[in-house]
N, C-alpha and C positions, 0 to 999 in steps of 0.2 A: 722680329716683333710680331706677335699674333694679334688678330683682330680683337680678341678678348681683352688684351692689355692696353688697347688704344683708346684714347678719348675720342669723342665725336669729331673734334677739330683735327686731331691727327689723322683720322680716317679720311676726312674731307681732303686734307693735303695730300695724302697718298693717292686717292682717286684723281685729284687734279694733276698731280705729276704724271700719273699713268696716262691720263688723257692727253697731256701736253706731249708726252713721248710718242704717242700714236699720231698726233697732228704733225709733228716734226717729221716722222717717217713717211707720212702721206705727202707732205709737202716736198720731201726729197724725191719721191716718185714722180710728182707732178713736174718738178724742175727737170728731171731726166727725160720725161716725155716731151716737154716743151723744147728742150735742146735738140732732141732727135727730129722733132717737127720742123724746127728751124733749119736744121741741116738738110732735111728733105726739100724745103722750100728753096734753099739755095741751089741744090742740085737741079731742081726743075728749072729755075731761072737760067742756069748754064745751058741746059738742054735746049730751052727756048731760044736763047741767044745764038746757038749753033745752027738752028734750023733756018 
């Protein structure tokens, strides 16, 4: 479907869905980074306990 054939409401929904897809992708990246940070914290705790 091209933009010429879409109603304003349809275009708004398409943009909303695209924005939500971007948000989901960004949140997936944030979750991955938080998991990596959590693993790093656990590694540091183990190193400190060994010292």
